[in-house]
SETIRO-172638 format. One line per field, with one value per residue: residue in one letter; x, y, z of N, C-alpha, C in turn. Coordinates in pm, 1 decimal, always signed. Atoms other than C-alpha are relative to their C-alpha. Example, Ala and Ser with C-alpha at 12.3 -4.5 7.8 and 13.67 -1.06 7.14 Angstrom:
<rs>
code [A/S]
neast [+89.0/-82.0]
nnorth [-119.0/-119.0]
nup [+0.0/-6.0]
caeast [+1230.0/+1367.0]
canorth [-450.0/-106.0]
caup [+780.0/+714.0]
ceast [+90.0/-77.0]
cnorth [+120.0/+109.0]
cup [+0.0/+73.0]
</rs>
This chain:
<rs>
code [X/X/X/X/X/X/X/X/X/X/X/X/X/X/X/X/X/X/X/X/X/X/X/X/X/X/X/X/X/X/X/X/X/X/X/X/X/X/X/X/X/X/X/X/X/X/X/X/X/X/X/X/X/X/X/X/X/X/X/X/X/X/X/X/X/X/X/X/X/X/X/X/X/X/X/X/X/X/X/X/X/X/X/X/X/X/X/X/X/X/X/X/X/X/X/X/X/X/X/X/X]
neast [+107.8/+122.3/+117.3/+123.0/+106.8/+134.0/+74.5/+114.9/+24.2/-106.3/-130.4/-106.1/-136.7/-52.0/-125.5/+2.0/-29.2/+67.1/+130.6/+85.8/+141.3/+95.9/+137.0/+22.3/+7.0/+79.2/-75.6/-46.8/-136.7/-97.6/+25.8/-76.2/+92.5/-62.3/+55.5/-45.0/-105.5/+21.9/-128.2/-119.3/-115.8/-120.7/-110.5/+33.8/+100.5/+137.5/+95.9/+137.3/+101.7/+117.7/-51.3/-88.4/-105.7/+41.3/-89.7/-73.3/+83.6/-69.7/+48.4/-0.3/+48.6/+83.9/-53.1/+91.7/+124.6/+33.1/+75.9/-70.9/+58.1/+133.9/+18.2/+137.6/+62.5/+107.6/+73.8/+109.8/+61.1/+19.2/+133.9/+102.9/-14.4/-32.0/-139.2/-26.4/-139.3/-32.0/-141.1/-39.4/-132.1/-33.3/-74.6/-124.1/-76.4/-145.3/-56.4/-143.9/-31.3/-95.9/-67.7/+56.4/-45.4]
nnorth [-43.4/+77.4/-68.2/+76.6/-83.3/+56.2/-8.2/+89.4/+56.7/+94.1/-62.9/+61.3/-47.1/-28.1/-71.9/-69.5/+84.4/+129.4/+19.4/+85.3/+2.2/-46.0/+10.6/-93.3/-145.0/-49.5/-101.4/+47.2/+51.2/-106.4/-106.8/+3.3/-13.3/-19.7/+86.7/-45.0/+78.8/+21.1/+7.7/+10.0/+64.4/-40.6/+48.9/+3.9/-102.2/+40.9/-107.1/+48.6/-104.0/+22.4/+125.9/-23.5/-100.3/-120.6/-47.1/+109.0/+87.8/+87.5/-20.6/+126.2/-9.8/+114.4/+68.7/+95.8/+36.0/+136.1/+82.8/+117.6/+126.6/+25.0/+97.1/+46.4/-5.8/+99.0/+4.1/+94.1/+37.5/+144.1/+60.3/-94.4/-12.6/-138.8/-13.6/-125.1/-8.9/-121.6/-30.3/-136.6/-44.4/-122.9/-96.9/-48.3/-100.8/+13.7/-135.0/-16.2/-106.0/-92.8/-80.9/-6.0/-121.9]
nup [-85.8/+6.7/-54.5/-9.3/+55.4/-4.7/+125.6/+0.9/-132.2/-33.8/-16.4/+79.1/-20.0/+133.8/+20.7/+128.1/+114.9/-15.2/+61.8/-82.7/+34.6/-100.4/+47.3/+110.4/-12.9/+112.4/+73.9/+130.0/+8.1/+19.1/-96.5/-124.6/-112.4/-131.0/-104.6/-131.6/-64.5/-142.9/-70.0/+83.2/-62.9/+72.0/-82.0/-142.3/-28.0/+25.5/-23.7/+9.2/+3.9/-83.9/+52.4/+114.5/-16.0/+71.5/+104.4/+63.7/+81.5/+93.8/+136.1/+73.0/+137.1/+35.7/+117.1/+61.3/-68.0/+42.5/-92.9/-47.8/+41.4/-52.9/-107.2/-7.6/-132.0/+1.2/-125.7/+2.5/-126.9/+7.5/-13.1/+44.0/+146.0/+33.2/+42.2/+70.4/+43.0/+72.0/+18.1/-36.6/+45.5/-72.2/+80.4/-58.6/+69.5/-16.9/-11.6/-16.2/-94.5/+59.4/-101.1/-134.5/-66.7]
caeast [+7949.9/+7644.4/+7292.6/+6964.6/+6673.5/+6299.7/+6101.6/+5753.5/+5736.8/+6051.3/+6407.6/+6713.9/+7089.6/+7257.0/+7591.2/+7666.6/+7667.0/+7455.2/+7159.4/+6865.8/+6493.3/+6212.8/+5835.9/+5691.9/+5755.9/+5506.1/+5765.3/+5897.9/+6215.4/+6520.7/+6372.5/+6586.5/+6396.1/+6490.5/+6440.9/+6457.6/+6761.8/+6712.7/+7081.3/+7425.9/+7739.3/+8075.1/+8353.0/+8334.5/+8087.8/+7715.7/+7440.3/+7078.1/+6764.1/+6435.7/+6304.2/+6484.2/+6808.2/+6720.6/+6874.1/+7008.0/+6849.4/+6954.2/+6926.8/+6828.0/+6771.8/+6490.0/+6628.2/+6341.1/+5978.2/+5880.0/+5668.9/+5810.7/+5745.1/+5388.6/+5302.4/+4989.0/+4759.4/+4532.6/+4266.4/+4022.1/+3785.4/+3795.7/+3475.0/+3289.0/+3397.2/+3514.9/+3832.3/+3985.8/+4303.6/+4455.2/+4787.2/+4980.8/+5271.5/+5432.8/+5538.9/+5897.4/+6127.1/+6501.3/+6697.0/+7059.5/+7195.2/+7365.8/+7443.8/+7391.0/+7393.9]
canorth [+11792.0/+11582.2/+11698.9/+11551.0/+11686.3/+11636.3/+11558.5/+11413.0/+11355.8/+11139.3/+11220.2/+11151.0/+11176.1/+11339.0/+11469.2/+11703.8/+11532.2/+11239.2/+11104.3/+10959.0/+10889.2/+11066.7/+11035.1/+11224.6/+11600.4/+11786.1/+11979.0/+11954.4/+11770.0/+11999.0/+12222.5/+12310.7/+12268.6/+12395.7/+12134.2/+12223.6/+12104.0/+11954.1/+11898.1/+11946.7/+11744.3/+11891.2/+11680.0/+11736.8/+12026.2/+11936.5/+12196.8/+12107.5/+12308.1/+12344.8/+12178.8/+12337.9/+12536.3/+12894.6/+13011.8/+12668.8/+12474.5/+12187.4/+12268.8/+11955.9/+11918.2/+11692.0/+11433.8/+11192.0/+11116.7/+10748.4/+10477.8/+10190.8/+9821.6/+9704.6/+9537.4/+9329.5/+9392.3/+9096.3/+9116.3/+8844.8/+8734.8/+8364.5/+8161.5/+8460.8/+8430.9/+8794.6/+8858.8/+9179.8/+9208.8/+9537.0/+9659.8/+9969.5/+10154.8/+10418.6/+10736.3/+10851.6/+11135.8/+11094.7/+11402.1/+11520.6/+11723.3/+12030.8/+12234.6/+12228.7/+12560.2]
caup [+19944.1/+20020.6/+20094.2/+20203.4/+20000.8/+19999.3/+19683.4/+19670.0/+20045.4/+20042.2/+20140.9/+19925.0/+19989.1/+19688.8/+19563.2/+19274.0/+18934.3/+19057.4/+18858.7/+19051.6/+19029.9/+19218.0/+19205.7/+18912.3/+18899.2/+18680.1/+18476.2/+18121.0/+18024.0/+18040.9/+18310.9/+18614.5/+18942.2/+19290.7/+19565.1/+19936.6/+20136.0/+20482.2/+20569.5/+20414.9/+20490.1/+20390.6/+20540.7/+20917.5/+20888.7/+20915.8/+20883.2/+20957.0/+20896.5/+21082.7/+20866.8/+20567.6/+20547.3/+20452.9/+20125.7/+20027.2/+19740.6/+19516.9/+19147.4/+18956.0/+18582.9/+18459.0/+18216.0/+18159.3/+18249.4/+18248.3/+18410.2/+18615.0/+18548.2/+18598.2/+18926.3/+18974.3/+19267.9/+19343.8/+19613.8/+19704.1/+19976.4/+20049.7/+20016.6/+19866.2/+19498.5/+19504.0/+19308.3/+19181.7/+18977.0/+18869.4/+18741.9/+18847.9/+18686.7/+18909.0/+18722.5/+18788.1/+18689.0/+18626.5/+18740.4/+18743.0/+19036.7/+18889.8/+19202.3/+19576.8/+19756.2]
ceast [-121.8/-113.4/-114.9/-111.9/-134.0/-67.6/-113.5/-26.1/+103.6/+131.7/+106.1/+134.5/+63.0/+138.7/-8.1/+41.8/-69.5/-132.9/-80.1/-145.2/-84.4/-139.8/-26.1/-7.3/-73.0/+68.1/+47.3/+144.0/+93.9/-16.4/+88.2/-95.5/+80.2/-71.0/+54.9/+99.8/-27.6/+131.0/+112.4/+113.7/+120.6/+119.6/-44.3/-115.3/-139.3/-91.9/-139.5/-96.6/-115.9/-126.8/+96.3/+106.5/-39.3/+107.5/+79.5/-99.2/+89.4/-62.2/+14.2/-63.0/-77.7/+51.5/-103.9/-124.7/-37.1/-84.0/+81.7/-65.8/-136.4/+5.9/-147.3/-47.1/-120.0/-63.2/-110.7/-51.8/-30.1/-145.9/-113.2/-1.7/+16.6/+148.4/+15.1/+147.6/+18.3/+150.4/+27.5/+139.8/+27.7/+77.0/+121.4/+60.2/+147.2/+59.2/+151.5/+23.6/+108.2/+79.4/-73.2/+50.3/-79.8]
cnorth [-88.6/+82.1/-98.8/+93.5/-69.8/+22.9/-100.9/-67.2/-101.7/+75.6/-79.5/+60.8/+15.0/+63.0/+67.6/-95.8/-136.0/-0.2/-91.4/+18.3/+48.9/-28.9/+116.0/+146.7/+51.7/+118.1/-61.4/-49.5/+116.5/+116.0/-18.3/+33.0/+20.2/-88.2/+43.6/-96.0/-6.6/+4.5/-6.2/-60.1/+33.6/-38.1/-16.0/+94.5/-47.8/+115.4/-58.2/+117.7/-34.6/+34.1/+19.3/+103.3/+120.4/+39.8/-108.0/-88.2/-89.2/+22.3/-131.5/+20.9/-127.1/-60.0/-84.3/-17.4/-139.7/-69.7/-124.2/-126.3/-19.4/-101.7/-38.7/+3.9/-94.0/-6.4/-103.0/-24.3/-149.1/-39.3/+91.5/+17.5/+146.4/+7.9/+130.3/+4.9/+130.8/+16.6/+144.6/+26.0/+136.1/+95.4/+53.0/+109.5/-24.6/+140.0/-7.4/+117.0/+89.1/+74.3/-8.7/+128.0/+120.8]
cup [-24.2/+59.4/+8.0/-43.2/+17.4/-134.2/+4.8/+133.1/+43.5/+8.8/-74.8/+38.9/-137.5/+7.0/-136.6/-111.3/+3.6/-74.9/+91.0/-41.7/+117.1/-53.4/-95.8/+43.5/-123.6/-67.3/-131.0/+8.2/-31.6/+96.6/+123.8/+114.6/+128.1/+102.2/+134.8/+62.8/+150.1/+78.4/-101.9/+80.8/-85.6/+85.9/+143.7/+35.3/-42.1/+37.6/-17.1/+2.4/+91.2/-77.2/-117.0/+34.8/-85.1/-101.3/-69.5/-74.6/-85.3/-137.3/-75.2/-136.9/-33.3/-130.3/-71.4/+87.6/-49.1/+105.5/+32.7/-56.0/+65.6/+114.3/+1.1/+143.7/-6.6/+137.6/-13.6/+140.9/-8.0/+24.4/-47.5/-152.4/-42.8/-31.2/-78.0/-34.1/-75.6/-10.7/+39.1/-52.8/+62.6/-91.4/+76.6/-87.3/+26.6/-1.6/+19.3/+93.8/-61.1/+107.3/+132.1/+65.4/-39.2]
</rs>
């Protein structure tokens, strides 16, 4: 069974037992979180919600909280001697899908 869930304003296609990364969830490691399901796909049977399917959630377990690699953001204005350099590290959460339904 596959499902499309929403976490942090983004949509992800998941299956049971899959590990994946989402934008940071403000929960402790080891916590089980319920995420809303937009659509389920079970072979030929497809169920969609408006926008979510009532009574169906994906139970995911938080495995790790971490920050991604640093990216550099460099802004400048030509001929004005204005330069600005900053770094950014996006926080992520690694989760494991325990159950859909």
